[in-house]
C-alpha positions as CSV (number, residue, x, y, z in Angstrom):
1,M,119.9,99.5,138.4
2,K,117.5,100.7,141.1
3,K,114.0,99.4,140.7
4,C,110.7,101.0,141.6
5,L,109.1,99.0,144.4
6,I,105.6,100.4,144.4
7,I,102.8,97.9,144.1
8,F,99.5,99.2,142.7
9,F,96.6,97.2,141.2
10,F,93.1,97.9,140.2
11,V,90.3,96.5,138.1
12,P,91.0,97.0,134.3
13,L,88.4,99.0,132.4
14,F,89.3,98.5,128.8
15,V,89.3,95.7,126.2
16,F,92.7,93.8,125.9
17,S,93.3,94.8,122.3
18,Q,91.8,96.3,119.2
19,T,92.7,96.7,115.5
20,V,94.0,100.1,114.5
21,P,95.0,101.6,111.0
22,K,98.5,100.9,109.8
23,C,99.3,104.7,110.0
24,W,98.5,104.8,113.6
25,F,101.2,107.4,114.5
26,S,100.4,109.9,111.7
27,G,97.8,111.8,113.6
28,S,100.1,113.3,116.4
29,G,103.5,112.5,114.7
30,V,104.8,111.5,118.3
31,A,105.4,108.1,119.7
32,W,107.8,106.1,121.8
33,K,110.1,103.4,120.8
34,G,110.8,100.7,123.4
35,N,113.8,98.5,123.5
36,L,114.1,95.1,125.2
37,Y,117.7,93.8,125.3
38,L,117.8,90.1,124.5
39,N,121.6,90.0,124.4
40,D,124.6,92.3,123.8
41,S,123.8,92.5,120.1
42,V,120.0,91.9,119.8
43,K,117.5,94.6,120.6
44,L,113.8,94.0,120.3
45,K,112.0,97.2,119.3
46,F,108.3,98.0,119.9
47,W,106.2,101.1,119.8
48,F,103.9,102.7,122.2
49,S,102.3,106.0,123.1
50,F,100.9,107.7,126.3
51,D,97.5,109.1,126.7
52,K,95.1,110.2,129.4
53,T,91.4,109.6,130.1
54,K,88.9,112.4,130.7
55,T,89.6,112.1,134.4
56,N,93.3,112.6,133.8
57,K,94.1,108.9,134.4
58,Q,97.4,107.8,132.7
59,L,97.1,105.2,129.9
60,L,99.6,103.5,127.6
61,Y,98.9,102.0,124.2
62,I,101.3,99.3,122.8
63,Y,101.3,98.7,119.0
64,N,102.0,95.5,117.4
65,G,101.3,96.0,113.7
66,E,97.6,96.7,113.4
67,E,97.0,95.7,117.0
68,R,96.7,98.2,119.8
69,I,96.9,96.9,123.4
70,T,95.5,99.2,126.0
71,V,97.4,99.3,129.3
72,N,95.5,101.1,132.1
73,E,97.5,100.1,135.1
74,V,100.2,102.8,135.0
75,L,101.5,104.4,138.2
76,E,103.9,107.3,138.5
77,K,105.5,108.5,141.6
78,N,108.3,111.0,141.6
79,D,110.7,109.7,138.9
80,S,109.5,106.1,139.1
81,I,106.9,104.5,136.8
82,L,105.3,101.1,137.2
83,I,103.4,99.6,134.3
84,K,101.4,96.4,135.0
85,M,100.5,94.6,131.7
86,P,96.8,93.6,131.1
87,L,95.8,90.0,131.5
88,Y,99.3,88.5,131.6
89,D,101.3,88.5,134.8
90,S,104.1,90.8,133.8
91,E,105.2,94.4,134.6
92,F,107.7,97.2,133.9
93,K,109.6,98.7,136.7
94,C,111.3,101.9,135.4
95,K,112.5,105.4,136.1
96,W,112.3,108.6,134.1
97,Q,115.8,109.6,133.0
98,N,115.3,113.4,133.0
99,K,113.4,116.1,134.6
100,Q,109.6,116.2,134.6
101,E,109.4,119.0,132.0
102,H,111.7,117.1,129.6
103,R,110.5,113.5,130.0
104,D,111.6,111.9,126.9
105,S,113.6,108.8,128.1
106,I,112.9,105.8,130.3
107,S,115.0,103.0,131.6
108,G,114.3,99.9,133.8
109,V,113.3,96.2,133.5
110,W,110.5,94.2,132.2
111,I,109.7,91.3,134.5
112,N,107.7,88.3,133.3
113,N,106.4,86.8,136.6
114,A,104.9,83.8,134.7
115,R,108.5,82.5,134.2
116,K,110.7,81.1,136.9
117,T,114.1,81.9,135.2
118,K,115.4,84.2,132.6
119,N,112.4,86.4,133.2
120,I,114.0,89.9,133.8
121,I,115.0,91.8,130.7
122,N,116.6,95.3,130.6
123,F,114.4,97.9,129.0
124,T,114.8,101.5,127.6
125,A,112.5,103.8,125.7
126,N,112.8,107.2,123.9
127,K,110.3,109.6,122.4
128,I,110.6,109.7,118.7
129,Q,109.2,111.9,115.9
130,Y,107.5,110.9,112.7
131,K,109.8,113.1,110.7
132,T,112.9,111.2,111.8
133,I,111.9,108.0,109.9
134,A,113.9,107.7,106.8
135,K,112.2,106.5,103.5
136,C,113.1,103.1,102.1
137,V,113.8,103.0,98.4
138,D,113.2,99.3,97.6
139,C,111.6,97.5,100.6
140,K,108.9,95.4,98.8
141,K,111.3,92.5,98.2
142,F,110.0,90.8,101.4
143,S,106.3,91.3,100.6
144,G,104.4,88.1,99.9
145,E,104.1,84.6,101.2
146,W,107.1,82.4,102.2
147,Q,107.5,78.7,102.8
148,T,109.3,78.7,106.1
149,C,111.2,76.2,108.2
150,F,112.4,76.8,111.7
151,S,115.4,74.9,113.1
152,P,116.1,73.5,109.5
153,R,118.0,70.3,109.1
154,T,117.4,69.3,112.8
155,A,115.1,66.7,114.4
156,D,113.1,69.7,115.8
157,S,112.5,71.4,112.6
158,T,109.0,72.8,112.1
159,K,107.2,74.2,109.0
160,A,105.5,77.6,108.8
161,I,104.1,80.2,106.3
162,G,105.6,83.7,106.5
163,I,103.2,86.4,105.4
164,F,104.9,89.9,105.0
165,T,103.5,93.2,103.8
166,Y,105.5,96.4,103.4
167,T,103.7,99.8,103.9
168,D,105.3,103.1,103.1
169,C,103.7,104.7,106.2
170,W,106.8,104.9,108.5
171,D,108.4,102.2,106.2
172,F,107.0,99.4,108.4
173,L,107.0,95.7,107.5
174,Y,104.0,93.9,108.9
175,G,103.5,90.2,109.1
176,T,103.3,87.0,111.0
177,F,104.1,83.3,110.7
178,L,101.4,80.6,110.5
179,T,102.4,77.3,112.1
180,E,100.6,74.1,112.7
181,T,100.0,75.0,116.4
182,G,99.0,78.7,115.9
183,D,100.4,82.0,114.6
184,Y,102.9,84.4,116.0
185,R,100.2,87.1,115.9
186,Y,100.8,90.7,114.9
187,L,104.5,91.4,114.0
188,C,105.8,94.7,113.0
189,G,109.3,95.9,112.1
190,S,111.5,97.5,109.4
191,T,113.3,96.5,106.2
192,N,115.8,97.8,103.7
193,D,117.1,96.3,100.4
194,S,118.4,93.1,101.8
195,T,117.5,92.7,105.5
196,M,114.3,92.7,107.7
197,E,113.4,92.5,111.3
198,L,110.0,91.8,112.9
199,S,109.0,91.9,116.5
200,C,106.1,91.6,118.9
201,F,105.6,92.4,122.6
202,D,102.2,91.6,124.1
203,G,103.0,91.3,127.8
204,T,103.9,87.7,127.9
205,H,106.0,87.1,124.7
206,A,108.9,89.1,123.4
207,F,109.5,87.8,119.9
208,Y,112.2,89.0,117.6
209,F,112.8,87.8,114.0
210,S,115.7,89.0,111.8
211,G,116.3,87.9,108.2
212,K,118.6,88.5,105.3
213,L,118.1,87.9,101.6
214,T,120.6,85.4,100.2
215,K,122.0,85.3,96.6
216,D,119.2,82.8,95.5
217,G,116.5,85.0,96.8
218,S,115.7,83.0,99.9
219,I,115.8,84.4,103.5
220,A,118.2,83.2,106.2
221,G,116.9,84.3,109.6
222,K,117.2,84.2,113.4
223,F,114.5,84.0,115.9
224,Y,114.6,84.9,119.7
225,S,111.9,84.6,122.2
226,G,112.8,86.5,125.3
227,L,116.1,85.4,126.9
228,H,115.2,81.7,126.9
229,W,114.9,80.7,123.2
230,Y,116.9,81.0,120.0
231,E,116.8,79.2,116.7
232,T,117.4,79.8,113.0
233,W,114.9,79.9,110.2
234,E,114.9,79.8,106.5
235,A,112.3,80.8,103.9
236,K,111.7,80.7,100.2
237,R,109.0,82.5,98.3
238,N,106.1,80.2,97.7
239,D,102.5,81.4,97.7
240,T,101.0,77.8,97.1
241,F,102.7,76.1,100.1
242,E,100.3,74.6,102.6
243,L,100.6,73.3,106.2
244,R,98.9,70.1,107.2
245,N,95.2,70.1,107.9
246,P,94.8,71.3,111.5
247,D,91.7,69.1,111.8
248,S,93.7,66.0,111.2
249,L,96.4,66.2,113.9
250,T,94.5,65.4,117.0
251,F,91.8,62.7,117.0
252,L,90.1,60.2,119.3
253,K,91.9,57.0,120.0
254,P,90.3,53.8,118.4
255,G,87.4,52.6,120.4
256,F,86.4,56.1,121.6
257,E,83.6,58.2,120.3
258,K,83.0,60.6,123.1
259,I,84.9,62.9,125.5
260,N,84.4,62.7,129.3
261,F,85.7,64.9,132.0
262,T,84.7,66.6,135.4
263,F,86.5,69.7,136.7
264,K,85.6,72.6,139.0
265,N,84.2,75.8,137.6
266,L,85.3,79.2,139.1
267,D,82.7,78.9,141.8
268,G,84.3,75.5,142.9
269,K,81.3,73.5,141.6
270,Q,82.0,70.3,139.8
271,V,80.9,70.5,136.1
272,S,80.8,67.5,133.8
273,L,80.1,67.3,130.0
274,S,77.4,64.7,130.9
275,D,75.4,67.3,132.9
276,E,71.9,68.1,131.8
277,K,72.8,71.5,130.6
278,Y,74.8,70.0,127.7
279,K,72.5,67.3,126.7
280,N,71.1,67.6,123.1
281,K,73.4,70.7,122.6
282,V,76.3,71.3,120.2
283,V,79.3,71.8,122.5
284,I,82.7,73.4,121.7
285,I,85.4,72.3,124.2
286,Q,88.3,74.8,124.3
287,I,91.6,73.5,125.7
288,M,93.4,76.6,126.7
289,G,95.4,78.6,129.2
290,T,95.3,82.3,130.2
291,W,99.1,82.6,129.5
292,C,98.5,81.7,125.8
293,P,98.2,84.6,123.4
294,N,96.6,82.4,120.7
295,C,94.1,81.2,123.3
296,M,93.3,84.9,124.0
297,D,92.6,85.4,120.3
298,E,90.4,82.4,120.2
299,T,88.6,83.3,123.4
300,K,87.8,86.8,122.0
301,Y,86.3,85.2,118.9
302,L,84.5,82.4,120.8
303,S,82.9,84.9,123.3
304,Y,81.4,86.9,120.5
305,F,80.4,83.7,118.6
306,Y,78.7,82.3,121.7
307,E,76.5,85.4,122.2
308,K,75.3,85.0,118.5
309,H,74.5,81.3,118.8
310,K,73.7,80.4,122.4
311,L,70.0,80.6,121.9
312,K,70.3,78.4,118.9
313,G,71.6,75.5,121.1
314,L,75.3,76.1,121.3
315,E,77.4,75.7,124.5
316,I,81.0,76.2,125.1
317,I,83.3,74.9,127.9
318,A,86.8,76.1,128.4
319,L,89.3,73.8,130.1
320,A,92.0,76.0,131.6
321,F,95.5,74.5,132.0
322,E,97.3,77.2,133.9
323,K,101.0,77.7,134.8
324,D,100.2,77.5,138.5
325,T,98.1,74.5,139.6
326,S,96.6,76.2,142.7
327,F,92.8,76.8,142.4
328,A,93.1,80.3,143.9
329,K,95.7,81.5,141.3
330,G,93.9,79.8,138.4
331,K,90.6,81.4,139.5
332,S,92.2,84.8,139.6
333,N,93.7,84.5,136.2
334,C,90.5,83.2,134.7
335,E,88.3,85.8,136.2
336,R,90.5,88.4,134.7
337,L,90.2,86.7,131.4
338,R,86.4,86.5,131.8
339,K,86.1,90.3,132.5
340,R,88.4,91.2,129.7
341,F,86.5,89.3,127.0
342,D,83.0,89.2,128.7
343,V,83.1,85.4,128.6
344,Q,79.6,84.0,129.3
345,Y,80.3,80.3,128.8
346,E,81.7,78.0,131.5
347,I,85.4,78.0,132.4
348,L,86.7,75.0,134.3
349,L,89.9,74.9,136.2
350,T,91.7,71.5,135.6
351,Q,94.5,72.4,138.2
352,K,96.9,70.8,135.7
353,T,99.6,72.3,133.6
354,G,101.3,71.7,130.3
355,K,100.7,69.3,127.5
356,D,101.7,66.2,129.3
357,Q,99.2,66.7,132.1
358,A,96.5,67.8,129.5
359,R,97.1,64.4,127.7
360,Q,96.5,62.7,131.1
361,A,93.4,64.6,131.8
362,L,91.9,63.7,128.4
363,P,93.4,60.1,127.7
364,M,90.8,59.4,125.0
365,L,92.9,61.8,122.6
366,N,95.9,60.5,120.7
367,D,97.8,63.7,121.5
368,I,97.5,67.4,122.5
369,I,100.2,69.3,120.6
370,S,99.0,72.8,121.0
371,F,97.2,75.3,123.2
372,P,94.5,76.0,122.1
373,T,92.9,72.7,120.9
374,T,89.3,72.9,120.1
375,I,86.8,69.9,120.1
376,Y,83.5,70.0,118.3
377,I,80.7,67.8,119.8
378,D,77.3,67.1,118.1
379,K,73.9,66.9,119.8
380,K,74.4,63.2,120.3
381,G,77.6,63.7,122.2
382,K,79.8,62.5,119.4
383,V,83.1,64.2,118.6
384,R,82.8,65.5,114.9
385,K,86.0,67.5,114.7
386,I,89.2,68.4,116.6
387,H,91.0,71.6,115.5
388,T,94.7,72.0,116.6
389,G,96.0,75.5,117.2
390,F,94.5,78.9,116.2
391,N,95.6,81.2,113.5
392,G,94.0,84.5,114.5
393,P,93.2,87.9,113.0
394,G,96.9,88.7,112.5
395,T,96.9,86.2,109.7
396,G,94.3,88.2,107.6
397,K,92.7,86.0,104.9
398,Y,93.5,82.8,106.7
399,F,91.6,83.8,109.8
400,D,88.7,85.1,107.7
401,K,88.5,81.8,105.8
402,W,88.6,79.8,109.0
403,A,86.0,82.0,110.7
404,E,83.6,81.5,107.7
405,N,84.1,77.8,107.6
406,N,83.7,77.5,111.4
407,K,80.3,79.3,111.2
408,H,79.1,77.0,108.5
409,F,80.2,73.9,110.4
410,I,78.4,75.1,113.6
411,D,75.3,76.0,111.6
412,K,75.4,72.4,110.1
413,L,75.7,70.8,113.5
414,L,72.9,73.0,115.0
415,S,70.5,72.0,112.1
416,E,70.9,68.3,112.6
């Protein structure tokens, strides 16, 4: 397949994502369905629409459930179209499959530049009409909360909570999975009497979940992440199941009470937690990476939270563990992040990558099992809490409860 070789970049002008109503297609009744081909039998579907600014600039909106991602780096030349995803280092290189006056079909590839292997996935898209969606007779069987196990009966099994909601607007099934390291964010798909599928495409992850009701009422499912990951999952209905406390998984090793580090900020200046700026302040340390969608959700929240509390004595430091350890690449990624979310707190480049190097960089911690991991430090410099993972706004009431508890905890530390 011939690929478009045009390269075109410019400064993004729009926020990364925003929440939209569940019936987001109902206004125009026209949308596009994209397909990423994970193998010969598995097709990840996601939905998007085209729009234009007042200056006639092409935009594209990608919808994952109630999330809308704005893509403003769209370049068309003749029959070629290049779509550069915001924030994450990935892009679509495609061609229109029919003449300009009848453009209702696209084909090409999605390239995830952050991966070294298995990073090119075939892609097609077609324009669809609202009226073509058939109504489902009994699709609420999957709605509710499900006790879930990924890779069951293996040494690598992990627990999760599946949250699914059926809506009769376009017969969509919305949902996510909460895990002990973060959630799978906004998932959207379809269902019928006995099967379901959910997917998400955000520019860095291509998630596809399928499930089938068994005779005992449980779900037997499969999960694909791009071309590089596959595992099975099982779930049984249980609205009282709980995961382990995320504040109990990472902690200081015996004999330690404080965190110490020194890394460069985006201007190349060495910054340490012991600097005068952070003395007698409540400090949140965010262990993150710009490649991590859960980190992006947390960054969006922390940026807003910092603006509300910085004059009360709160500081935040982000420690970036990027996929590329070069300072120039890390700086570019983090500056893009800072512009997207208007981050006013310090971002430090560790020039290290992965959990193993994060453990080496912060040897006073027993473990780092997730990006993000968030450390809360009081005015005396003592670690008061370490929170593993981040279950964001896609989890609904779970995020709301966490946000309320987080505010109360910070208010308590600020009042001491």
